[in-house]
Backbone atoms as SQL, in Angstrom:
CREATE TABLE atoms (id INTEGER PRIMARY KEY, chain TEXT, resi INTEGER, resn TEXT, atom TEXT, x REAL, y REAL, z REAL);
INSERT INTO atoms VALUES
  (1, 'A', 1, 'MET', 'N', -0.673, 3.947, 15.530),
  (2, 'A', 1, 'MET', 'CA', -1.141, 4.931, 15.014),
  (3, 'A', 1, 'MET', 'C', -2.169, 4.144, 14.066),
  (4, 'A', 2, 'HIS', 'N', -3.242, 4.529, 13.749),
  (5, 'A', 2, 'HIS', 'CA', -4.141, 4.218, 12.916),
  (6, 'A', 2, 'HIS', 'C', -4.892, 5.393, 12.246),
  (7, 'A', 3, 'ASP', 'N', -4.789, 5.103, 10.522),
  (8, 'A', 3, 'ASP', 'CA', -5.468, 5.945, 9.691),
  (9, 'A', 3, 'ASP', 'C', -6.862, 5.818, 9.482),
  (10, 'A', 4, 'ILE', 'N', -7.917, 6.635, 9.679),
  (11, 'A', 4, 'ILE', 'CA', -9.111, 6.838, 9.921),
  (12, 'A', 4, 'ILE', 'C', -9.626, 7.547, 8.621),
  (13, 'A', 5, 'GLN', 'N', -10.508, 6.284, 7.987),
  (14, 'A', 5, 'GLN', 'CA', -11.006, 7.241, 6.193),
  (15, 'A', 5, 'GLN', 'C', -12.476, 6.787, 6.760),
  (16, 'A', 6, 'ALA', 'N', -12.911, 7.617, 5.703),
  (17, 'A', 6, 'ALA', 'CA', -14.199, 7.713, 5.607),
  (18, 'A', 6, 'ALA', 'C', -14.365, 7.968, 3.731),
  (19, 'A', 7, 'HIS', 'N', -15.516, 7.506, 3.290),
  (20, 'A', 7, 'HIS', 'CA', -15.635, 7.469, 2.117),
  (21, 'A', 7, 'HIS', 'C', -16.945, 8.312, 1.368),
  (22, 'A', 8, 'LEU', 'N', -17.355, 8.752, 0.816),
  (23, 'A', 8, 'LEU', 'CA', -18.132, 9.074, 0.193),
  (24, 'A', 8, 'LEU', 'C', -18.568, 8.795, -1.457),
  (25, 'A', 9, 'LYS', 'N', -19.290, 8.419, -1.768),
  (26, 'A', 9, 'LYS', 'CA', -19.767, 7.733, -3.376),
  (27, 'A', 9, 'LYS', 'C', -20.680, 8.028, -3.745),
  (28, 'A', 10, 'PHE', 'N', -20.516, 8.425, -4.963),
  (29, 'A', 10, 'PHE', 'CA', -21.505, 9.205, -6.192),
  (30, 'A', 10, 'PHE', 'C', -22.242, 10.075, -5.795),
  (31, 'A', 11, 'LEU', 'N', -21.396, 11.232, -5.313),
  (32, 'A', 11, 'LEU', 'CA', -21.687, 12.874, -5.051),
  (33, 'A', 11, 'LEU', 'C', -21.994, 13.088, -6.263),
  (34, 'A', 12, 'PRO', 'N', -23.251, 13.607, -6.239),
  (35, 'A', 12, 'PRO', 'CA', -23.794, 14.483, -7.847),
  (36, 'A', 12, 'PRO', 'C', -23.343, 15.577, -8.234),
  (37, 'A', 13, 'MET', 'N', -21.936, 15.561, -8.402),
  (38, 'A', 13, 'MET', 'CA', -21.524, 17.044, -8.231),
  (39, 'A', 13, 'MET', 'C', -19.994, 16.614, -9.028),
  (40, 'A', 14, 'SER', 'N', -19.839, 17.345, -9.753),
  (41, 'A', 14, 'SER', 'CA', -18.259, 17.356, -10.484),
  (42, 'A', 14, 'SER', 'C', -17.019, 17.123, -9.514),
  (43, 'A', 15, 'ALA', 'N', -16.066, 16.829, -9.920),
  (44, 'A', 15, 'ALA', 'CA', -14.911, 16.409, -8.885),
  (45, 'A', 15, 'ALA', 'C', -14.232, 17.667, -9.029),
  (46, 'A', 16, 'GLN', 'N', -14.225, 18.430, -9.949),
  (47, 'A', 16, 'GLN', 'CA', -13.770, 19.976, -10.236),
  (48, 'A', 16, 'GLN', 'C', -13.765, 20.793, -9.298),
  (49, 'A', 17, 'LYS', 'N', -15.536, 20.649, -8.939),
  (50, 'A', 17, 'LYS', 'CA', -16.180, 21.812, -8.189),
  (51, 'A', 17, 'LYS', 'C', -16.005, 21.219, -6.542),
  (52, 'A', 18, 'VAL', 'N', -15.802, 20.014, -6.524),
  (53, 'A', 18, 'VAL', 'CA', -15.264, 19.398, -4.895),
  (54, 'A', 18, 'VAL', 'C', -14.087, 19.700, -4.915),
  (55, 'A', 19, 'ARG', 'N', -13.273, 19.587, -5.487),
  (56, 'A', 19, 'ARG', 'CA', -11.751, 19.612, -5.470),
  (57, 'A', 19, 'ARG', 'C', -11.742, 20.768, -5.118),
  (58, 'A', 20, 'LEU', 'N', -12.451, 21.958, -5.361),
  (59, 'A', 20, 'LEU', 'CA', -12.014, 23.725, -4.894),
  (60, 'A', 20, 'LEU', 'C', -12.153, 23.733, -3.301),
  (61, 'A', 21, 'VAL', 'N', -12.984, 23.105, -2.680),
  (62, 'A', 21, 'VAL', 'CA', -13.365, 22.680, -1.259),
  (63, 'A', 21, 'VAL', 'C', -12.557, 21.519, -0.442),
  (64, 'A', 22, 'VAL', 'N', -12.329, 20.681, -1.268),
  (65, 'A', 22, 'VAL', 'CA', -11.327, 19.504, -0.301),
  (66, 'A', 22, 'VAL', 'C', -10.058, 20.356, 0.082),
  (67, 'A', 23, 'ASP', 'N', -9.399, 21.278, -1.169),
  (68, 'A', 23, 'ASP', 'CA', -8.115, 21.510, -0.740),
  (69, 'A', 23, 'ASP', 'C', -8.105, 22.513, 0.326),
  (70, 'A', 24, 'LEU', 'N', -9.089, 23.349, 0.322),
  (71, 'A', 24, 'LEU', 'CA', -9.114, 24.347, 1.519),
  (72, 'A', 24, 'LEU', 'C', -9.008, 23.488, 3.019),
  (73, 'A', 25, 'VAL', 'N', -9.149, 22.465, 3.143),
  (74, 'A', 25, 'VAL', 'CA', -9.071, 21.718, 4.428),
  (75, 'A', 25, 'VAL', 'C', -8.035, 20.733, 4.599),
  (76, 'A', 26, 'ARG', 'N', -7.282, 20.668, 3.453),
  (77, 'A', 26, 'ARG', 'CA', -6.284, 19.460, 3.896),
  (78, 'A', 26, 'ARG', 'C', -4.888, 19.789, 4.604),
  (79, 'A', 27, 'GLY', 'N', -4.520, 19.442, 5.765),
  (80, 'A', 27, 'GLY', 'CA', -3.744, 19.151, 6.477),
  (81, 'A', 27, 'GLY', 'C', -3.700, 20.141, 7.733),
  (82, 'A', 28, 'LYS', 'N', -5.029, 20.575, 7.448),
  (83, 'A', 28, 'LYS', 'CA', -5.629, 21.199, 8.685),
  (84, 'A', 28, 'LYS', 'C', -5.813, 20.627, 10.216),
  (85, 'A', 29, 'ASP', 'N', -6.489, 20.723, 11.154),
  (86, 'A', 29, 'ASP', 'CA', -7.043, 19.948, 12.225),
  (87, 'A', 29, 'ASP', 'C', -8.252, 19.939, 11.909),
  (88, 'A', 30, 'ALA', 'N', -8.507, 18.735, 12.378),
  (89, 'A', 30, 'ALA', 'CA', -10.231, 18.380, 12.021),
  (90, 'A', 30, 'ALA', 'C', -11.371, 19.289, 12.822),
  (91, 'A', 31, 'ASN', 'N', -11.222, 20.008, 13.901),
  (92, 'A', 31, 'ASN', 'CA', -11.926, 20.919, 14.508),
  (93, 'A', 31, 'ASN', 'C', -11.751, 22.500, 13.520),
  (94, 'A', 32, 'ASP', 'N', -10.681, 22.417, 13.635),
  (95, 'A', 32, 'ASP', 'CA', -10.783, 23.610, 12.330),
  (96, 'A', 32, 'ASP', 'C', -11.254, 23.822, 11.157),
  (97, 'A', 33, 'ALA', 'N', -10.856, 22.608, 10.402),
  (98, 'A', 33, 'ALA', 'CA', -11.675, 22.106, 9.117),
  (99, 'A', 33, 'ALA', 'C', -13.081, 22.071, 9.115),
  (100, 'A', 34, 'LEU', 'N', -13.857, 21.223, 9.897),
  (101, 'A', 34, 'LEU', 'CA', -15.223, 21.269, 10.531),
  (102, 'A', 34, 'LEU', 'C', -15.609, 22.834, 10.432),
  (103, 'A', 35, 'GLU', 'N', -14.925, 23.819, 11.579),
  (104, 'A', 35, 'GLU', 'CA', -15.144, 25.090, 11.365),
  (105, 'A', 35, 'GLU', 'C', -15.315, 25.627, 10.533),
  (106, 'A', 36, 'MET', 'N', -14.709, 25.818, 9.563),
  (107, 'A', 36, 'MET', 'CA', -14.035, 26.629, 8.076),
  (108, 'A', 36, 'MET', 'C', -15.431, 26.424, 7.508),
  (109, 'A', 37, 'LEU', 'N', -15.386, 24.566, 7.009),
  (110, 'A', 37, 'LEU', 'CA', -16.696, 24.400, 6.061),
  (111, 'A', 37, 'LEU', 'C', -18.072, 24.623, 6.550),
  (112, 'A', 38, 'ARG', 'N', -18.085, 25.148, 7.338),
  (113, 'A', 38, 'ARG', 'CA', -19.752, 25.841, 7.900),
  (114, 'A', 38, 'ARG', 'C', -19.845, 26.971, 7.240),
  (115, 'A', 39, 'PHE', 'N', -18.701, 28.016, 6.768),
  (116, 'A', 39, 'PHE', 'CA', -18.949, 29.120, 6.428),
  (117, 'A', 39, 'PHE', 'C', -18.343, 29.356, 5.047),
  (118, 'A', 40, 'VAL', 'N', -17.848, 28.305, 4.265),
  (119, 'A', 40, 'VAL', 'CA', -17.315, 28.171, 2.907),
  (120, 'A', 40, 'VAL', 'C', -18.673, 28.403, 1.828),
  (121, 'A', 41, 'ASN', 'N', -18.699, 29.455, 1.669),
  (122, 'A', 41, 'ASN', 'CA', -20.205, 29.301, 0.079),
  (123, 'A', 41, 'ASN', 'C', -20.133, 28.397, -1.355),
  (124, 'A', 42, 'LYS', 'N', -19.955, 27.406, -0.798),
  (125, 'A', 42, 'LYS', 'CA', -19.769, 26.368, -1.945),
  (126, 'A', 42, 'LYS', 'C', -21.042, 25.359, -1.621),
  (127, 'A', 43, 'ALA', 'N', -21.552, 24.605, -2.612),
  (128, 'A', 43, 'ALA', 'CA', -22.521, 24.036, -2.683),
  (129, 'A', 43, 'ALA', 'C', -21.993, 22.479, -1.952),
  (130, 'A', 44, 'ALA', 'N', -20.673, 22.012, -2.353),
  (131, 'A', 44, 'ALA', 'CA', -19.967, 21.181, -2.380),
  (132, 'A', 44, 'ALA', 'C', -19.174, 21.107, -0.684),
  (133, 'A', 45, 'ALA', 'N', -19.464, 22.463, 0.140),
  (134, 'A', 45, 'ALA', 'CA', -19.188, 22.320, 1.468),
  (135, 'A', 45, 'ALA', 'C', -19.607, 21.305, 2.314),
  (136, 'A', 46, 'LEU', 'N', -21.037, 21.135, 2.207),
  (137, 'A', 46, 'LEU', 'CA', -22.186, 20.372, 2.875),
  (138, 'A', 46, 'LEU', 'C', -21.536, 18.803, 3.419),
  (139, 'A', 47, 'PRO', 'N', -21.726, 18.637, 1.820),
  (140, 'A', 47, 'PRO', 'CA', -21.269, 17.223, 1.976),
  (141, 'A', 47, 'PRO', 'C', -19.846, 16.573, 2.488),
  (142, 'A', 48, 'VAL', 'N', -18.750, 17.771, 2.273),
  (143, 'A', 48, 'VAL', 'CA', -17.419, 17.440, 2.502),
  (144, 'A', 48, 'VAL', 'C', -17.625, 17.114, 4.076),
  (145, 'A', 49, 'ARG', 'N', -18.484, 18.596, 4.685),
  (146, 'A', 49, 'ARG', 'CA', -18.133, 18.699, 6.083),
  (147, 'A', 49, 'ARG', 'C', -18.914, 17.254, 6.886),
  (148, 'A', 50, 'LYS', 'N', -20.088, 16.723, 5.992),
  (149, 'A', 50, 'LYS', 'CA', -20.681, 15.518, 6.503),
  (150, 'A', 50, 'LYS', 'C', -19.848, 14.488, 6.681),
  (151, 'A', 51, 'LEU', 'N', -19.080, 14.175, 5.555),
  (152, 'A', 51, 'LEU', 'CA', -17.721, 13.521, 5.595),
  (153, 'A', 51, 'LEU', 'C', -16.638, 13.430, 6.239),
  (154, 'A', 52, 'LEU', 'N', -16.338, 14.850, 6.631),
  (155, 'A', 52, 'LEU', 'CA', -15.112, 14.896, 7.757),
  (156, 'A', 52, 'LEU', 'C', -15.838, 14.500, 9.003),
  (157, 'A', 53, 'ALA', 'N', -17.060, 15.037, 9.220),
  (158, 'A', 53, 'ALA', 'CA', -17.861, 14.543, 10.829),
  (159, 'A', 53, 'ALA', 'C', -18.190, 13.144, 11.227),
  (160, 'A', 54, 'SER', 'N', -18.487, 12.565, 9.869),
  (161, 'A', 54, 'SER', 'CA', -18.129, 11.127, 10.001),
  (162, 'A', 54, 'SER', 'C', -16.875, 10.307, 10.182),
  (163, 'A', 55, 'ALA', 'N', -15.954, 10.924, 9.487),
  (164, 'A', 55, 'ALA', 'CA', -14.463, 10.648, 9.829),
  (165, 'A', 55, 'ALA', 'C', -13.949, 10.659, 11.416),
  (166, 'A', 56, 'VAL', 'N', -14.510, 11.787, 12.152),
  (167, 'A', 56, 'VAL', 'CA', -14.161, 11.850, 13.004),
  (168, 'A', 56, 'VAL', 'C', -15.121, 11.436, 14.345),
  (169, 'A', 57, 'ALA', 'N', -16.349, 11.029, 14.114),
  (170, 'A', 57, 'ALA', 'CA', -17.038, 10.286, 14.745),
  (171, 'A', 57, 'ALA', 'C', -16.377, 8.954, 14.462),
  (172, 'A', 58, 'ASN', 'N', -15.874, 8.489, 13.600),
  (173, 'A', 58, 'ASN', 'CA', -15.409, 6.846, 13.584),
  (174, 'A', 58, 'ASN', 'C', -14.399, 6.651, 14.606),
  (175, 'A', 59, 'ALA', 'N', -13.485, 7.821, 14.389),
  (176, 'A', 59, 'ALA', 'CA', -11.901, 7.583, 15.563),
  (177, 'A', 59, 'ALA', 'C', -12.694, 7.645, 16.659),
  (178, 'A', 60, 'GLU', 'N', -13.611, 8.936, 17.192),
  (179, 'A', 60, 'GLU', 'CA', -13.771, 8.656, 18.267),
  (180, 'A', 60, 'GLU', 'C', -14.712, 7.142, 19.065),
  (181, 'A', 61, 'GLU', 'N', -15.372, 6.803, 18.186),
  (182, 'A', 61, 'GLU', 'CA', -16.476, 5.863, 18.534),
  (183, 'A', 61, 'GLU', 'C', -15.805, 4.459, 18.713),
  (184, 'A', 62, 'ASN', 'N', -14.658, 3.908, 17.449),
  (185, 'A', 62, 'ASN', 'CA', -14.148, 3.017, 17.192),
  (186, 'A', 62, 'ASN', 'C', -12.771, 2.920, 17.624),
  (187, 'A', 63, 'LEU', 'N', -12.196, 4.088, 17.852),
  (188, 'A', 63, 'LEU', 'CA', -10.695, 3.825, 18.193),
  (189, 'A', 63, 'LEU', 'C', -10.386, 4.720, 19.610),
  (190, 'A', 64, 'GLY', 'N', -11.322, 5.307, 19.995),
  (191, 'A', 64, 'GLY', 'CA', -11.144, 6.194, 21.209),
  (192, 'A', 64, 'GLY', 'C', -10.101, 7.256, 21.102),
  (193, 'A', 65, 'ILE', 'N', -10.395, 8.155, 19.975),
  (194, 'A', 65, 'ILE', 'CA', -9.168, 8.990, 19.821),
  (195, 'A', 65, 'ILE', 'C', -9.750, 10.257, 19.795),
  (196, 'A', 66, 'SER', 'N', -9.601, 11.339, 20.877),
  (197, 'A', 66, 'SER', 'CA', -10.108, 12.442, 20.812),
  (198, 'A', 66, 'SER', 'C', -9.935, 13.541, 19.464),
  (199, 'A', 67, 'ARG', 'N', -10.923, 13.915, 19.606),
  (200, 'A', 67, 'ARG', 'CA', -10.982, 14.740, 17.928),
  (201, 'A', 67, 'ARG', 'C', -10.208, 16.183, 17.954),
  (202, 'A', 68, 'ASP', 'N', -9.664, 16.375, 19.325),
  (203, 'A', 68, 'ASP', 'CA', -8.723, 17.597, 19.431),
  (204, 'A', 68, 'ASP', 'C', -6.913, 16.944, 18.830),
  (205, 'A', 69, 'ASP', 'N', -6.777, 15.562, 18.781),
  (206, 'A', 69, 'ASP', 'CA', -5.639, 14.903, 18.376),
  (207, 'A', 69, 'ASP', 'C', -5.853, 14.873, 17.228),
  (208, 'A', 70, 'LEU', 'N', -6.711, 14.863, 16.220),
  (209, 'A', 70, 'LEU', 'CA', -7.031, 14.649, 14.538),
  (210, 'A', 70, 'LEU', 'C', -6.861, 15.619, 13.555),
  (211, 'A', 71, 'PHE', 'N', -5.843, 15.114, 12.573),
  (212, 'A', 71, 'PHE', 'CA', -5.560, 16.117, 11.555),
  (213, 'A', 71, 'PHE', 'C', -6.018, 15.779, 10.182),
  (214, 'A', 72, 'VAL', 'N', -6.386, 16.298, 9.236),
  (215, 'A', 72, 'VAL', 'CA', -6.681, 15.745, 8.010),
  (216, 'A', 72, 'VAL', 'C', -5.384, 15.921, 7.143),
  (217, 'A', 73, 'ALA', 'N', -4.990, 14.271, 7.149),
  (218, 'A', 73, 'ALA', 'CA', -3.595, 13.795, 6.516),
  (219, 'A', 73, 'ALA', 'C', -3.788, 13.855, 5.101),
  (220, 'A', 74, 'GLN', 'N', -5.046, 13.182, 4.472),
  (221, 'A', 74, 'GLN', 'CA', -5.085, 13.127, 2.819),
  (222, 'A', 74, 'GLN', 'C', -6.930, 13.697, 2.877),
  (223, 'A', 75, 'ILE', 'N', -7.152, 13.820, 1.915),
  (224, 'A', 75, 'ILE', 'CA', -8.231, 14.040, 1.132),
  (225, 'A', 75, 'ILE', 'C', -8.738, 14.381, -0.209),
  (226, 'A', 76, 'PHE', 'N', -9.350, 13.542, -0.995),
  (227, 'A', 76, 'PHE', 'CA', -9.441, 13.957, -2.097),
  (228, 'A', 76, 'PHE', 'C', -10.736, 13.513, -2.746),
  (229, 'A', 77, 'ALA', 'N', -10.809, 14.087, -4.040),
  (230, 'A', 77, 'ALA', 'CA', -11.841, 14.179, -4.653),
  (231, 'A', 77, 'ALA', 'C', -11.337, 13.216, -6.202),
  (232, 'A', 78, 'ASN', 'N', -12.479, 12.185, -6.615),
  (233, 'A', 78, 'ASN', 'CA', -12.122, 11.580, -7.643),
  (234, 'A', 78, 'ASN', 'C', -13.288, 11.570, -8.636),
  (235, 'A', 79, 'GLU', 'N', -13.211, 11.620, -9.768),
  (236, 'A', 79, 'GLU', 'CA', -14.230, 11.120, -10.704),
  (237, 'A', 79, 'GLU', 'C', -14.821, 9.974, -10.631),
  (238, 'A', 80, 'ALA', 'N', -15.985, 9.703, -10.627),
  (239, 'A', 80, 'ALA', 'CA', -16.907, 8.621, -10.555),
  (240, 'A', 80, 'ALA', 'C', -17.821, 8.677, -12.051),
  (241, 'A', 81, 'PRO', 'N', -18.545, 7.482, -11.842),
  (242, 'A', 81, 'PRO', 'CA', -19.097, 7.196, -13.727),
  (243, 'A', 81, 'PRO', 'C', -20.114, 8.617, -13.903),
  (244, 'A', 82, 'THR', 'N', -20.295, 8.660, -14.785),
  (245, 'A', 82, 'THR', 'CA', -20.875, 9.956, -15.506),
  (246, 'A', 82, 'THR', 'C', -21.956, 9.435, -15.767),
  (247, 'A', 83, 'ARG', 'N', -23.071, 9.988, -15.473),
  (248, 'A', 83, 'ARG', 'CA', -24.338, 9.953, -16.507),
  (249, 'A', 83, 'ARG', 'C', -24.561, 10.356, -18.060),
  (250, 'A', 84, 'LYS', 'N', -24.881, 9.897, -18.847),
  (251, 'A', 84, 'LYS', 'CA', -25.142, 10.350, -20.328),
  (252, 'A', 84, 'LYS', 'C', -26.380, 10.476, -20.260),
  (253, 'A', 85, 'TRP', 'N', -26.607, 11.870, -20.891),
  (254, 'A', 85, 'TRP', 'CA', -28.141, 12.267, -20.746),
  (255, 'A', 85, 'TRP', 'C', -28.272, 12.917, -22.333),
  (256, 'A', 86, 'ARG', 'N', -29.479, 13.248, -22.841),
  (257, 'A', 86, 'ARG', 'CA', -29.366, 13.777, -24.175),
  (258, 'A', 86, 'ARG', 'C', -30.610, 14.779, -24.162),
  (259, 'A', 87, 'ARG', 'N', -30.510, 15.949, -25.113),
  (260, 'A', 87, 'ARG', 'CA', -31.841, 16.964, -25.295),
  (261, 'A', 87, 'ARG', 'C', -31.614, 16.687, -26.604),
  (262, 'A', 88, 'PHE', 'N', -32.793, 16.668, -26.993),
  (263, 'A', 88, 'PHE', 'CA', -32.949, 16.697, -28.567),
  (264, 'A', 88, 'PHE', 'C', -32.571, 18.400, -29.066),
  (265, 'A', 89, 'GLY', 'N', -32.060, 18.762, -30.243),
  (266, 'A', 89, 'GLY', 'CA', -31.795, 20.030, -30.606),
  (267, 'A', 89, 'GLY', 'C', -32.564, 20.053, -32.213),
  (268, 'A', 90, 'ALA', 'N', -32.207, 21.349, -32.971),
  (269, 'A', 90, 'ALA', 'CA', -32.636, 21.356, -33.942),
  (270, 'A', 90, 'ALA', 'C', -32.196, 20.335, -34.544),
  (271, 'A', 91, 'ARG', 'N', -32.869, 20.577, -36.153),
  (272, 'A', 91, 'ARG', 'CA', -32.584, 19.639, -37.511),
  (273, 'A', 91, 'ARG', 'C', -32.046, 18.231, -36.751),
  (274, 'A', 92, 'GLY', 'N', -32.958, 17.947, -35.942),
  (275, 'A', 92, 'GLY', 'CA', -32.891, 16.026, -35.874),
  (276, 'A', 92, 'GLY', 'C', -31.288, 15.825, -35.033),
  (277, 'A', 93, 'ARG', 'N', -30.904, 16.435, -34.400),
  (278, 'A', 93, 'ARG', 'CA', -29.627, 16.617, -33.583),
  (279, 'A', 93, 'ARG', 'C', -29.847, 16.300, -32.409),
  (280, 'A', 94, 'PHE', 'N', -29.060, 15.864, -31.424),
  (281, 'A', 94, 'PHE', 'CA', -29.414, 15.949, -30.229),
  (282, 'A', 94, 'PHE', 'C', -28.089, 16.270, -29.609),
  (283, 'A', 95, 'LYS', 'N', -28.720, 17.102, -28.276),
  (284, 'A', 95, 'LYS', 'CA', -27.009, 17.519, -27.693),
  (285, 'A', 95, 'LYS', 'C', -26.711, 16.962, -26.355),
  (286, 'A', 96, 'PRO', 'N', -25.590, 16.348, -26.265),
  (287, 'A', 96, 'PRO', 'CA', -25.374, 15.414, -25.350),
  (288, 'A', 96, 'PRO', 'C', -25.199, 16.324, -23.772),
  (289, 'A', 97, 'ILE', 'N', -25.869, 15.847, -22.692),
  (290, 'A', 97, 'ILE', 'CA', -25.492, 16.448, -21.550),
  (291, 'A', 97, 'ILE', 'C', -24.761, 15.473, -20.264),
  (292, 'A', 98, 'LEU', 'N', -23.470, 15.673, -19.706),
  (293, 'A', 98, 'LEU', 'CA', -23.158, 15.029, -19.027),
  (294, 'A', 98, 'LEU', 'C', -23.711, 15.314, -17.490),
  (295, 'A', 99, 'ARG', 'N', -24.019, 14.504, -16.879),
  (296, 'A', 99, 'ARG', 'CA', -24.101, 14.324, -15.201),
  (297, 'A', 99, 'ARG', 'C', -23.184, 14.246, -14.588),
  (298, 'A', 100, 'ARG', 'N', -22.030, 14.608, -14.077),
  (299, 'A', 100, 'ARG', 'CA', -20.768, 14.032, -13.590),
  (300, 'A', 100, 'ARG', 'C', -20.804, 14.152, -12.322),
  (301, 'A', 101, 'ASN', 'N', -20.472, 13.056, -11.594),
  (302, 'A', 101, 'ASN', 'CA', -20.354, 12.473, -10.120),
  (303, 'A', 101, 'ASN', 'C', -19.058, 12.260, -9.706),
  (304, 'A', 102, 'SER', 'N', -18.905, 12.163, -8.439),
  (305, 'A', 102, 'SER', 'CA', -17.728, 12.380, -7.462),
  (306, 'A', 102, 'SER', 'C', -17.825, 11.459, -6.696),
  (307, 'A', 103, 'HIS', 'N', -16.308, 10.828, -6.071),
  (308, 'A', 103, 'HIS', 'CA', -16.046, 10.068, -5.048),
  (309, 'A', 103, 'HIS', 'C', -15.148, 10.700, -4.484),
  (310, 'A', 104, 'ILE', 'N', -15.477, 11.264, -2.426),
  (311, 'A', 104, 'ILE', 'CA', -14.611, 11.733, -1.803),
  (312, 'A', 104, 'ILE', 'C', -14.119, 10.672, -0.825),
  (313, 'A', 105, 'THR', 'N', -12.544, 10.509, -0.766),
  (314, 'A', 105, 'THR', 'CA', -12.265, 10.060, 0.727),
  (315, 'A', 105, 'THR', 'C', -11.406, 10.982, 1.043),
  (316, 'A', 106, 'VAL', 'N', -11.431, 10.650, 2.987),
  (317, 'A', 106, 'VAL', 'CA', -10.778, 11.735, 3.855),
  (318, 'A', 106, 'VAL', 'C', -9.948, 10.774, 4.667),
  (319, 'A', 107, 'VAL', 'N', -8.673, 10.991, 4.974),
  (320, 'A', 107, 'VAL', 'CA', -7.818, 10.247, 5.532),
  (321, 'A', 107, 'VAL', 'C', -7.596, 10.839, 6.752),
  (322, 'A', 108, 'LEU', 'N', -7.721, 10.960, 8.370),
  (323, 'A', 108, 'LEU', 'CA', -7.463, 11.372, 9.608),
  (324, 'A', 108, 'LEU', 'C', -6.585, 10.764, 10.301),
  (325, 'A', 109, 'ARG', 'N', -5.580, 11.453, 10.828),
  (326, 'A', 109, 'ARG', 'CA', -4.570, 10.984, 11.600),
  (327, 'A', 109, 'ARG', 'C', -4.356, 11.517, 12.674),
  (328, 'A', 110, 'GLU', 'N', -3.779, 10.453, 14.109),
  (329, 'A', 110, 'GLU', 'CA', -3.748, 11.942, 14.967),
  (330, 'A', 110, 'GLU', 'C', -2.244, 12.497, 14.903),
  (331, 'A', 111, 'ARG', 'N', -2.223, 13.419, 15.800),
  (332, 'A', 111, 'ARG', 'CA', -1.279, 14.348, 15.666),
  (333, 'A', 111, 'ARG', 'C', -0.228, 13.815, 16.513),
  (334, 'A', 112, 'GLY', 'N', 1.056, 13.943, 16.194),
  (335, 'A', 112, 'GLY', 'CA', 1.977, 13.790, 16.890),
  (336, 'A', 112, 'GLY', 'C', 2.527, 12.015, 16.600),
  (337, 'A', 113, 'ALA', 'N', 1.826, 11.437, 15.955),
  (338, 'A', 113, 'ALA', 'CA', 1.844, 9.974, 15.590),
  (339, 'A', 113, 'ALA', 'C', 2.808, 9.764, 14.022),
  (340, 'A', 114, 'SER', 'N', 4.062, 8.686, 14.254),
  (341, 'A', 114, 'SER', 'CA', 4.712, 8.709, 13.498),
  (342, 'A', 114, 'SER', 'C', 3.785, 8.034, 12.427),
  (343, 'A', 115, 'PRO', 'N', 4.263, 8.189, 10.941),
  (344, 'A', 115, 'PRO', 'CA', 3.600, 7.509, 9.626),
  (345, 'A', 115, 'PRO', 'C', 3.898, 5.921, 9.779),
  (346, 'A', 116, 'GLU', 'N', 5.154, 5.379, 10.197),
  (347, 'A', 116, 'GLU', 'CA', 5.527, 4.046, 10.306),
  (348, 'A', 116, 'GLU', 'C', 4.858, 3.351, 11.070),
  (349, 'A', 117, 'SER', 'N', 4.647, 3.735, 12.555),
  (350, 'A', 117, 'SER', 'CA', 4.112, 2.795, 13.392),
  (351, 'A', 117, 'SER', 'C', 2.980, 2.554, 13.161);
């Protein structure tokens, strides 16, 4: 049994927003998840869909596993380093702006395969 992984690093979107999309596809079949993400009305849906499609392509090309046998075993979004920006305000103060980024990891697994083997 193989775990097929794909990573997306430094996505310029907060992990909190990405988790809303990621939570929708966890545990679903790969084909169902890809189809569902086409119609999710969130900005994070497109990069998550591309990452999932990349993981499916990795499984097909490198390991010869059919996309119909795959499901999303794990998918999570973690915080990446934040770019700190500043905008100057009144009375000599400045207003900090935090440009948050995120790292996304997806792990696909074959349906029917035991996790130990």
